[in-house]
BAFI-3210 file (N, C-alpha, C; in Angstrom, 3 decimals, decimal comma, padded with zeros to 6 digits):
// residues 248
n [1|2|3|4|5|6|7|8|9|10|11|12|13|14|15|16|17|18|19|20|21|22|23|24|25|26|27|28|29|30|31|32|33|34|35|36|37|38|39|40|41|42|43|44|45|46|47|48|49|50|51|52|53|54|55|56|57|58|59|60|61|62|63|64|65|66|67|68|69|70|71|72|73|74|75|76|77|78|79|80|81|82|83|84|85|86|87|88|89|90|91|92|93|94|95|96|97|98|99|100|101|102|103|104|105|106|107|108|109|110|111|112|113|114|115|116|117|118|119|120|121|122|123|124|125|126|127|128|129|130|131|132|133|134|135|136|137|138|139|140|141|142|143|144|145|146|147|148|149|150|151|152|153|154|155|156|157|158|159|160|161|162|163|164|165|166|167|168|169|170|171|172|173|174|175|176|177|178|179|180|181|182|183|184|185|186|187|188|189|190|191|192|193|194|195|196|197|198|199|200|201|202|203|204|205|206|207|208|209|210|211|212|213|214|215|216|217|218|219|220|221|222|223|224|225|226|227|228|229|230|231|232|233|234|235|236|237|238|239|240|241|242|243|244|245|246|247|248]
n.u [001,244|002,848|005,693|008,089|011,266|013,941|017,457|019,562|023,076|026,265|028,086|029,664|029,874|027,920|025,616|025,605|025,295|022,918|021,197|021,460|019,888|017,544|016,908|016,542|014,291|012,794|012,663|011,741|009,339|007,905|007,820|005,882|003,683|003,481|004,153|005,457|009,138|010,639|013,669|015,693|019,175|021,514|023,962|024,230|022,727|021,572|021,351|019,169|017,069|015,967|013,349|012,007|009,186|008,152|008,543|007,920|009,172|012,133|015,472|017,919|021,533|023,541|026,645|028,455|029,829|027,845|025,010|023,605|022,126|019,885|019,069|018,601|016,400|014,812|014,683|013,044|010,685|009,986|009,642|007,345|006,924|005,491|005,974|007,270|010,471|013,362|015,978|018,791|021,134|025,014|027,548|026,182|024,293|021,544|018,832|019,291|019,003|017,042|014,713|013,415|011,643|008,480|007,300|009,445|011,363|014,160|016,722|019,094|022,566|023,842|021,123|019,154|017,717|014,937|014,097|014,278|012,118|010,220|010,124|009,845|006,741|005,636|006,150|004,585|001,769|002,002|001,994|-000,827|-002,507|-001,898|-002,456|-002,344|000,253|000,599|002,048|004,332|006,043|008,856|011,266|013,571|013,729|011,574|008,698|006,984|003,936|001,749|-002,068|-003,343|-001,535|-001,230|-002,730|-003,704|-003,960|-002,741|-002,824|000,079|000,574|000,140|001,532|002,844|002,270|001,434|001,715|000,438|001,646|000,820|002,790|003,492|005,328|005,955|005,562|006,230|005,020|005,677|003,673|000,282|-002,685|-004,919|-003,732|-002,876|-005,129|-006,481|-005,073|-005,868|-008,445|-008,891|-009,352|-011,202|-011,615|-011,053|-011,968|-012,883|-012,457|-013,090|-010,214|-008,494|-007,557|-008,745|-008,286|-010,679|-010,548|-009,112|-010,035|-011,084|-013,162|-015,926|-016,401|-018,513|-018,700|-016,689|-013,853|-011,998|-008,551|-006,474|-004,091|-004,420|-004,835|-007,449|-009,931|-012,349|-015,331|-016,887|-020,439|-021,604|-020,083|-020,919|-022,396|-021,275|-019,267|-020,782|-021,537|-019,125|-018,422|-020,506|-020,364|-018,149|-018,884|-020,819|-018,860|-017,720|-019,665|-020,445|-018,075|-017,670|-019,998|-019,261|-016,983|-018,148]
n.v [004,534|004,112|002,248|000,446|-000,456|-002,836|-003,278|-005,921|-006,102|-007,433|-007,412|-004,929|-004,069|-005,787|-004,592|-001,821|-002,253|-003,556|-001,267|000,687|-000,598|-000,915|002,376|003,062|001,471|002,682|005,718|004,868|003,805|006,044|007,996|006,829|005,813|006,924|006,083|005,288|004,840|004,269|003,330|001,626|000,946|-001,323|-002,715|-004,490|-007,015|-005,821|-003,229|-003,522|-004,104|-002,590|-001,024|-002,994|-003,841|-002,243|-002,364|-003,332|-005,552|-007,612|-007,581|-009,671|-010,462|-011,800|-012,791|-012,629|-012,990|-013,361|-014,249|-015,696|-014,806|-016,630|-017,158|-014,475|-014,154|-015,905|-014,990|-012,634|-013,603|-014,821|-012,699|-011,780|-010,583|-010,475|-010,018|-010,109|-011,802|-011,976|-013,936|-013,509|-015,251|-015,818|-016,758|-018,625|-021,388|-020,818|-022,543|-024,904|-025,193|-027,093|-026,413|-024,032|-020,883|-020,065|-018,353|-017,685|-016,031|-017,195|-016,409|-016,183|-014,401|-012,400|-009,934|-009,275|-006,474|-006,885|-008,863|-007,484|-005,724|-007,359|-008,307|-005,994|-005,639|-007,724|-006,543|-004,511|-006,074|-007,121|-004,687|-003,725|-005,411|-005,523|-004,565|-001,046|000,754|002,622|005,703|007,033|009,980|010,774|012,676|012,474|009,851|007,897|005,808|002,819|001,494|-001,411|-001,285|-002,307|-002,155|000,151|001,418|003,139|006,918|010,560|013,880|015,829|018,436|020,966|020,058|018,029|014,205|011,951|008,317|005,010|002,004|-001,543|-003,173|-002,308|-000,010|003,195|005,995|009,436|011,314|013,931|015,893|016,776|015,655|015,323|015,155|012,481|011,142|011,537|009,786|007,421|007,277|005,711|002,588|002,355|001,478|003,244|005,796|008,916|009,780|012,176|014,346|012,302|009,287|006,308|002,922|000,748|-002,340|-002,446|-002,111|-003,227|-003,348|-001,391|001,849|003,651|006,383|005,864|003,769|000,823|000,295|-002,243|-001,875|-000,783|001,621|004,367|005,897|008,511|009,825|012,510|013,431|014,089|012,728|010,226|008,929|008,782|007,097|004,416|004,098|003,368|001,186|-000,633|-000,875|-002,567|-004,767|-005,659|-006,600|-008,349|-010,492|-010,979|-012,146|-013,952|-015,605|-016,108|-017,819|-019,976]
n.w [-024,633|-021,470|-020,594|-018,375|-018,646|-017,694|-017,537|-016,480|-016,573|-015,788|-017,893|-019,234|-021,864|-023,419|-021,990|-022,845|-025,500|-025,292|-024,533|-026,724|-028,718|-027,329|-027,536|-029,843|-030,283|-028,959|-030,037|-032,421|-031,619|-030,306|-032,344|-034,316|-032,922|-030,035|-027,995|-024,891|-023,613|-020,787|-020,016|-017,804|-016,689|-015,364|-013,239|-011,391|-009,178|-006,890|-007,428|-009,000|-007,612|-005,946|-006,723|-007,613|-008,503|-010,546|-013,212|-016,477|-018,010|-017,679|-018,731|-018,015|-017,448|-015,300|-014,823|-012,680|-009,349|-006,289|-006,998|-009,850|-013,019|-013,241|-010,182|-009,581|-011,260|-009,990|-007,409|-007,924|-008,526|-006,214|-004,773|-005,579|-007,904|-010,969|-013,301|-017,252|-017,468|-019,139|-019,673|-020,960|-022,670|-022,168|-021,149|-019,676|-019,401|-019,315|-020,000|-018,862|-016,467|-013,980|-012,579|-013,088|-012,723|-013,311|-016,862|-017,995|-020,416|-022,404|-024,397|-026,855|-026,683|-029,087|-028,850|-031,561|-033,695|-034,274|-032,356|-030,161|-030,996|-030,578|-028,088|-026,483|-027,419|-025,920|-023,561|-023,551|-024,031|-021,284|-019,654|-020,449|-018,942|-016,642|-013,165|-012,458|-010,586|-007,751|-007,796|-006,019|-004,827|-003,140|-000,675|-001,675|-003,217|-005,580|-004,877|-005,847|-005,048|-004,651|-004,781|-002,409|-000,704|000,469|003,671|004,946|004,700|005,527|005,615|006,133|006,103|004,044|001,585|002,360|002,521|004,349|004,038|005,390|005,473|004,546|005,902|008,142|007,761|006,746|004,204|003,006|001,251|-001,107|-002,005|-002,127|-000,179|-001,559|-004,377|-003,998|-003,814|-006,081|-007,716|-006,407|-007,306|-009,402|-008,266|-006,672|-004,040|-002,362|000,329|001,809|004,858|006,901|006,550|005,599|003,633|002,976|002,563|002,313|002,404|004,513|006,884|009,701|011,584|012,991|014,732|016,049|014,627|012,996|011,937|012,684|011,679|010,123|010,745|013,160|013,430|014,337|012,619|011,775|010,131|008,517|008,919|006,368|004,656|004,937|003,059|000,349|001,515|002,047|-000,738|-002,137|-000,510|-000,917|-003,294|-003,868|-002,408|-004,484|-005,916|-005,142|-004,631|-007,550|-008,258|-006,884|-007,612|-010,336|-010,029|-008,969]
ca.u [001,132|003,992|006,015|008,883|011,993|015,074|018,227|020,509|024,045|027,625|028,982|029,208|029,549|026,741|024,778|025,643|024,508|020,958|020,320|021,333|018,880|016,196|016,954|016,330|013,202|011,603|012,438|010,548|007,741|007,308|007,398|004,742|002,412|003,452|004,298|006,777|009,759|011,399|014,827|016,906|020,325|022,009|025,129|024,369|021,319|021,675|020,889|018,314|016,018|015,482|011,977|011,626|007,713|007,793|008,974|007,132|010,322|013,387|016,531|019,013|022,564|024,552|027,598|029,753|029,489|027,036|023,932|023,775|020,567|018,505|019,099|017,877|014,784|014,041|014,235|012,238|009,196|009,694|008,942|005,725|007,030|005,667|006,240|008,305|011,731|014,244|017,471|019,777|022,361|026,220|028,356|025,669|022,958|020,080|018,000|019,947|018,168|015,549|013,805|013,750|010,282|007,420|007,255|011,023|012,069|015,175|017,003|020,752|023,012|023,367|019,720|018,884|016,546|013,591|013,941|014,050|010,829|009,031|010,247|008,878|005,509|005,546|006,137|003,310|000,795|001,780|001,220|-002,140|-003,219|-001,577|-003,087|-001,613|000,871|000,328|003,407|004,620|007,277|009,289|011,962|014,691|013,425|010,182|008,310|005,661|003,489|000,694|-002,851|-003,661|-000,387|-001,969|-003,776|-004,113|-003,009|-003,550|-001,889|001,017|000,363|-000,437|002,462|003,354|001,263|002,003|001,340|000,792|001,454|000,217|003,762|003,974|006,309|004,991|005,960|006,234|004,718|005,926|002,395|-001,167|-003,744|-005,805|-003,075|-003,015|-006,857|-006,986|-004,477|-006,690|-009,766|-009,099|-009,214|-012,753|-011,848|-010,636|-012,669|-012,429|-012,715|-012,400|-009,087|-007,705|-007,902|-008,583|-008,479|-011,584|-010,155|-008,121|-011,174|-011,438|-014,238|-016,794|-016,492|-019,321|-018,806|-015,501|-013,494|-010,930|-008,084|-005,848|-002,529|-004,323|-005,218|-008,679|-010,426|-013,617|-015,879|-018,405|-021,942|-021,691|-019,226|-021,324|-023,270|-020,290|-018,417|-021,875|-021,311|-018,014|-018,764|-021,732|-020,107|-017,373|-019,749|-021,459|-018,159|-017,270|-020,582|-020,326|-016,835|-018,124|-020,750|-018,780|-016,029|-019,125]
ca.v [003,852|004,102|000,843|000,647|-002,008|-002,749|-004,296|-005,879|-007,158|-006,881|-006,953|-003,596|-003,883|-006,140|-003,734|-000,747|-002,580|-003,405|000,192|001,164|-001,169|-000,234|003,259|003,085|001,013|003,853|006,538|004,597|004,071|007,836|008,779|006,281|005,904|007,734|004,978|005,775|003,730|004,199|002,115|001,913|000,102|-001,881|-003,430|-005,656|-007,260|-005,195|-001,736|-003,741|-004,850|-001,710|-000,861|-003,892|-003,560|-000,940|-002,926|-004,256|-006,496|-007,458|-008,049|-010,402|-011,553|-011,831|-014,236|-012,556|-012,819|-014,355|-014,591|-015,331|-014,403|-017,210|-016,962|-013,144|-014,245|-016,626|-013,585|-011,731|-014,467|-014,892|-011,533|-011,439|-009,755|-011,593|-008,931|-010,983|-011,741|-012,183|-014,512|-013,509|-016,250|-015,474|-017,675|-019,445|-021,865|-020,828|-023,521|-026,078|-025,331|-027,833|-025,697|-022,096|-020,551|-019,953|-017,413|-017,150|-016,069|-017,506|-015,888|-015,837|-012,849|-010,907|-009,936|-008,595|-005,152|-007,619|-009,459|-006,153|-005,253|-008,404|-008,211|-004,883|-005,806|-008,397|-006,078|-003,820|-006,598|-007,147|-003,562|-003,277|-006,257|-005,397|-003,198|-000,030|000,928|004,286|006,295|008,050|010,679|011,645|014,002|011,240|009,042|007,618|004,433|002,586|000,429|-001,581|-000,125|-002,965|-002,225|001,363|001,342|004,993|008,464|011,653|015,351|016,556|019,962|021,386|019,795|016,547|013,307|010,613|007,133|004,236|000,799|-002,816|-003,904|-001,129|001,093|004,556|007,081|010,471|011,963|015,358|016,181|016,976|014,311|015,473|014,398|011,197|010,617|011,228|008,442|006,159|006,712|004,080|001,310|002,080|000,856|004,085|006,308|009,879|009,878|013,377|014,717|011,010|008,397|005,055|001,697|-000,413|-003,439|-002,748|-001,750|-004,369|-003,039|-000,164|002,497|004,669|007,477|005,633|002,765|000,679|-000,355|-003,303|-001,349|-000,183|003,188|004,645|007,048|008,969|010,418|013,442|013,010|014,571|011,588|009,000|008,316|008,385|005,942|003,842|003,632|002,514|-000,309|-001,340|-001,174|-003,551|-006,162|-006,526|-007,138|-009,944|-011,260|-011,315|-012,929|-015,251|-016,385|-016,665|-018,806|-021,287]
ca.w [-023,429|-021,061|-020,024|-017,804|-018,931|-016,632|-018,066|-015,590|-016,878|-015,378|-018,833|-019,890|-023,449|-023,817|-021,751|-023,654|-026,902|-025,379|-024,149|-027,619|-029,258|-026,851|-027,292|-030,890|-030,303|-028,206|-030,695|-033,303|-031,301|-030,054|-033,254|-034,864|-032,199|-028,862|-026,928|-024,275|-023,153|-019,836|-019,831|-016,502|-016,787|-013,849|-013,578|-010,481|-008,406|-005,700|-007,701|-009,741|-006,726|-005,262|-006,739|-009,067|-009,008|-011,512|-014,150|-017,054|-018,529|-017,361|-019,197|-017,212|-017,413|-014,620|-014,440|-011,796|-008,059|-005,618|-007,910|-011,734|-013,623|-012,829|-009,223|-009,599|-011,744|-008,868|-006,230|-008,230|-008,614|-004,787|-004,210|-006,143|-009,405|-012,282|-015,246|-017,960|-017,637|-020,489|-019,137|-021,965|-022,642|-022,834|-020,636|-018,425|-020,227|-018,401|-019,934|-018,478|-015,116|-014,211|-011,728|-013,414|-012,363|-014,708|-017,362|-018,078|-021,716|-022,843|-025,679|-026,812|-026,946|-029,046|-029,192|-032,591|-033,233|-034,444|-031,156|-029,065|-030,893|-030,630|-026,524|-026,438|-027,742|-024,795|-022,421|-023,637|-023,688|-020,046|-019,193|-020,775|-018,283|-015,284|-012,194|-012,123|-009,300|-007,117|-007,610|-004,374|-004,814|-001,930|-001,249|-002,127|-004,460|-005,905|-004,705|-006,607|-004,722|-005,126|-003,958|-001,401|000,360|001,250|004,663|005,413|003,940|005,794|005,316|007,433|006,091|002,672|000,576|002,613|002,783|005,016|004,067|006,126|004,746|005,577|006,533|009,264|007,564|006,012|003,146|003,258|-000,037|-001,194|-002,815|-001,148|-000,116|-003,003|-005,582|-003,863|-003,839|-007,631|-008,105|-005,659|-007,843|-010,352|-007,599|-006,084|-002,807|-001,086|000,634|002,513|006,280|007,051|005,474|005,658|002,781|003,702|002,261|002,724|002,482|005,507|007,850|010,544|012,435|013,248|015,737|015,803|013,228|012,389|011,502|013,219|010,559|010,111|011,550|014,505|013,605|014,001|011,485|011,794|008,776|008,585|008,390|005,001|003,708|005,123|001,636|-000,288|002,176|001,894|-001,918|-002,276|000,079|-001,668|-005,180|-003,778|-001,736|-005,595|-007,211|-004,416|-004,709|-008,687|-008,334|-006,205|-008,472|-011,594|-009,727|-008,970]
c.u [002,508|004,491|007,507|010,029|013,325|016,032|019,477|021,733|025,228|028,556|028,886|028,993|028,382|025,376|024,597|024,992|022,871|020,695|020,292|020,179|017,559|015,985|015,864|014,785|012,319|011,653|011,668|009,502|007,077|006,923|006,038|003,236|002,420|003,634|005,857|007,521|010,537|012,692|015,797|017,943|021,125|022,768|024,928|022,685|021,239|020,642|019,328|016,927|015,667|014,053|011,513|009,936|007,532|007,832|008,023|008,102|011,405|014,300|017,691|020,007|023,469|025,281|028,652|028,867|028,406|025,538|024,295|022,108|019,519|018,423|018,197|016,298|014,061|013,783|013,174|010,818|008,810|009,098|007,744|006,009|006,836|005,207|007,120|009,478|012,325|015,463|018,080|021,345|023,961|027,024|027,859|024,541|022,154|019,022|018,231|019,327|016,698|014,719|013,523|011,958|009,725|007,721|008,307|011,130|013,460|015,740|018,673|021,521|023,856|021,844|019,530|017,556|014,991|013,470|013,780|012,752|009,962|009,014|009,446|007,286|005,233|005,393|004,688|001,756|000,695|001,355|000,137|-002,933|-003,034|-002,390|-002,186|-000,804|000,696|002,211|003,632|005,911|007,587|010,321|013,407|014,639|011,588|010,080|007,123|005,380|001,832|-000,355|-003,122|-002,425|-000,843|-002,941|-004,528|-003,274|-003,455|-002,186|-001,206|000,920|000,042|000,126|003,003|002,028|002,057|001,305|001,380|000,398|001,412|001,564|004,198|004,941|005,261|006,074|005,724|006,406|004,950|004,840|001,168|-001,576|-004,524|-005,176|-003,192|-004,424|-006,941|-006,385|-005,544|-007,934|-010,172|-009,347|-010,444|-012,761|-011,189|-011,724|-012,324|-013,314|-012,275|-011,225|-008,247|-008,343|-007,522|-008,901|-009,356|-011,247|-009,038|-008,810|-011,366|-012,651|-014,841|-016,673|-017,397|-019,578|-017,589|-014,921|-012,014|-009,833|-006,797|-004,208|-002,929|-005,220|-006,838|-008,976|-011,762|-013,887|-016,977|-019,689|-022,033|-020,711|-020,026|-021,816|-022,324|-019,402|-019,422|-021,910|-020,218|-017,683|-019,719|-021,255|-019,055|-017,900|-020,220|-020,108|-017,503|-018,254|-020,785|-018,990|-016,956|-018,996|-020,031|-017,509|-017,155|-019,434]
c.v [004,231|002,722|001,104|-000,943|-001,789|-003,797|-004,560|-007,102|-006,495|-006,827|-005,779|-003,312|-004,451|-005,197|-002,592|-000,975|-002,885|-002,384|000,573|000,456|-000,516|001,335|003,390|002,696|002,112|005,040|005,983|004,178|005,064|008,144|008,272|006,268|006,522|007,249|005,355|004,995|004,152|002,979|002,702|000,607|-000,095|-002,833|-004,540|-005,711|-006,159|-003,581|-002,259|-003,846|-003,961|-001,294|-001,945|-003,938|-002,893|-001,396|-003,602|-005,471|-006,211|-007,968|-008,395|-011,105|-011,489|-012,824|-013,992|-012,644|-013,892|-014,863|-014,700|-015,194|-015,429|-017,066|-015,360|-013,111|-015,219|-015,567|-012,960|-012,406|-014,440|-014,060|-011,146|-010,984|-010,864|-011,033|-009,751|-010,597|-012,780|-012,653|-014,561|-014,027|-015,572|-016,826|-018,450|-019,764|-021,963|-021,813|-024,814|-026,320|-025,980|-027,339|-024,192|-022,178|-020,075|-018,690|-016,805|-017,098|-016,272|-017,236|-015,677|-014,909|-013,182|-010,597|-008,958|-007,485|-006,079|-008,564|-008,642|-005,864|-006,087|-008,399|-007,307|-005,122|-006,886|-007,676|-004,974|-004,521|-007,017|-005,879|-003,151|-004,129|-005,963|-004,340|-002,101|000,313|002,578|004,647|007,518|008,705|011,243|012,517|013,378|010,859|008,779|006,176|003,950|001,206|000,265|-001,186|-000,763|-002,742|-000,765|000,873|002,221|006,208|009,500|012,812|015,494|017,775|020,101|020,671|018,565|015,715|012,143|008,994|005,979|003,003|-000,748|-003,224|-003,308|000,058|002,251|005,380|008,186|011,283|013,131|015,756|016,414|015,751|014,270|014,848|013,100|010,549|010,479|010,020|007,400|006,005|005,613|002,595|001,145|001,486|001,805|005,252|007,527|010,034|011,599|013,807|013,325|010,438|006,957|003,854|000,620|-001,753|-003,710|-002,457|-002,986|-004,130|-001,565|000,597|003,569|005,269|007,078|004,416|002,349|000,092|-001,396|-003,331|-000,828|001,052|003,356|006,253|007,384|009,679|011,260|012,585|013,208|013,560|010,171|008,220|007,958|007,178|004,628|003,310|003,077|001,242|-001,299|-002,028|-002,601|-004,926|-006,461|-006,869|-008,321|-010,672|-011,613|-012,393|-014,117|-016,443|-016,881|-017,500|-020,387|-021,819]
c.w [-023,059|-020,484|-019,728|-018,119|-018,211|-017,307|-016,546|-016,003|-016,237|-016,518|-019,429|-021,133|-024,107|-023,154|-022,523|-025,068|-026,591|-025,385|-025,625|-028,656|-028,728|-026,998|-028,755|-031,181|-029,809|-029,044|-031,810|-032,954|-030,752|-031,290|-034,223|-034,042|-030,464|-027,585|-025,799|-023,630|-022,373|-019,792|-018,726|-016,663|-015,357|-014,083|-012,300|-009,687|-007,763|-006,310|-008,797|-008,503|-005,741|-005,164|-008,091|-009,662|-010,071|-012,565|-015,133|-018,131|-017,876|-018,207|-018,526|-017,730|-016,571|-014,246|-013,385|-010,298|-007,260|-006,357|-009,137|-011,913|-013,131|-011,549|-008,941|-010,093|-010,292|-007,750|-006,657|-008,156|-007,469|-004,157|-004,672|-007,541|-010,529|-013,453|-015,853|-017,563|-018,504|-019,515|-020,472|-021,881|-022,941|-022,331|-019,744|-019,427|-019,378|-018,702|-019,492|-017,069|-014,948|-013,372|-011,865|-013,330|-013,503|-015,340|-017,533|-019,940|-021,703|-024,271|-025,535|-027,031|-028,227|-029,547|-030,479|-032,744|-033,600|-033,181|-029,966|-029,388|-030,297|-028,562|-025,705|-026,379|-026,606|-023,454|-022,512|-023,431|-021,872|-019,296|-019,297|-019,536|-016,692|-014,455|-011,965|-010,569|-008,921|-006,956|-006,697|-004,509|-003,716|-001,941|-001,853|-003,237|-004,540|-005,689|-005,687|-005,978|-005,026|-003,963|-002,654|-000,373|001,086|002,126|004,641|004,753|004,664|005,210|006,317|007,559|004,429|001,348|000,744|002,969|003,541|004,547|004,675|005,505|005,546|006,225|007,808|009,110|006,639|005,026|003,586|001,644|-000,354|-002,371|-001,629|-000,885|-001,007|-003,925|-005,264|-004,166|-005,072|-007,934|-007,687|-006,474|-008,705|-009,728|-007,363|-005,118|-002,011|-000,926|001,808|004,092|006,850|006,077|005,374|004,321|003,407|002,595|003,131|003,179|003,950|006,832|008,307|011,429|012,739|014,324|016,038|014,652|012,526|012,063|012,340|012,009|010,923|011,223|013,010|014,665|013,766|013,268|011,902|010,537|009,572|008,489|006,988|003,879|003,802|003,778|000,423|000,005|001,736|000,375|-002,446|-001,691|-000,653|-003,048|-004,919|-003,171|-003,500|-006,306|-006,548|-004,597|-006,312|-009,260|-007,973|-006,926|-009,731|-011,369|-009,316|-010,001]
res [m|t|i|y|l|a|i|c|d|n|n|v|a|d|r|k|q|l|e|r|l|l|e|r|e|k|d|k|r|l|s|q|n|y|d|v|l|y|i|d|s|f|g|s|e|e|a|l|t|t|t|p|v|k|y|d|i|f|f|i|d|i|t|e|g|a|s|n|g|m|e|i|a|k|k|l|r|h|r|g|i|i|a|p|i|v|l|c|e|s|t|i|n|y|t|s|y|v|n|a|p|e|e|i|i|f|i|e|k|p|l|s|p|g|q|v|s|h|l|v|d|v|a|m|e|w|a|k|r|k|t|p|l|l|e|i|r|c|q|k|d|t|h|f|i|k|h|d|e|l|v|r|a|y|p|l|d|k|f|y|t|r|l|c|l|a|d|g|g|y|l|e|m|t|d|s|v|n|a|l|a|r|q|c|q|l|y|n|c|f|i|r|c|k|k|d|i|v|n|i|h|h|i|q|s|a|t|g|n|g|f|r|l|s|n|g|d|t|v|t|y|s|f|f|q|k|n|a|i|i|s|v|m|a|g|n|t|s|k|l|r|l|t|g|a|a|e|k]
***
């Protein structure tokens, strides 16, 4: 299993010490059960919050600047990040805050190897339960997006794919549309309309042999794709009906 861990600490010595502990834990798990840990280390809030959605746990202690560790934790929760957050206490007593967000782990520095091992287990359990993200590799960087953020994707050429996102933005992936389709298979809510990939949850209306999407785009499908489209839509309708029955 692969998990992503983030350290955000403005104290260089503390940050390096936690990196060493996590690297040892990484080596141990890789040799024992082939679990893979990716560790990213940051010295500021700005660096951490570029792609926070990909991480399975955060180790945070920022004591300088406009925001401290608690404020960063609040911002992450406000952005919809629900992965475990560990506030590592040094000069700031984070437990004294009365309006702390939910699911925060408080722990005093320095962390011991046993504490680190336990917290990696916490991240592992979170990673098992979470819905996987789509990994979109672009020319300069890699983005991790939730599947419901993707409205539509279509090939620009053999090696580039444009992704249209729910917020009106787009990404240009340096891979084929078929490679993206393989990632999308997991979610069972994407259909092929000719060469396009379409998220059925962003379909607003039918237009002949096509659909109008939530971003205003219109796509068309071929006759040979019709049965596959009906199958995906029927499957999602069944899921909604079962979910509704369970809630009652």
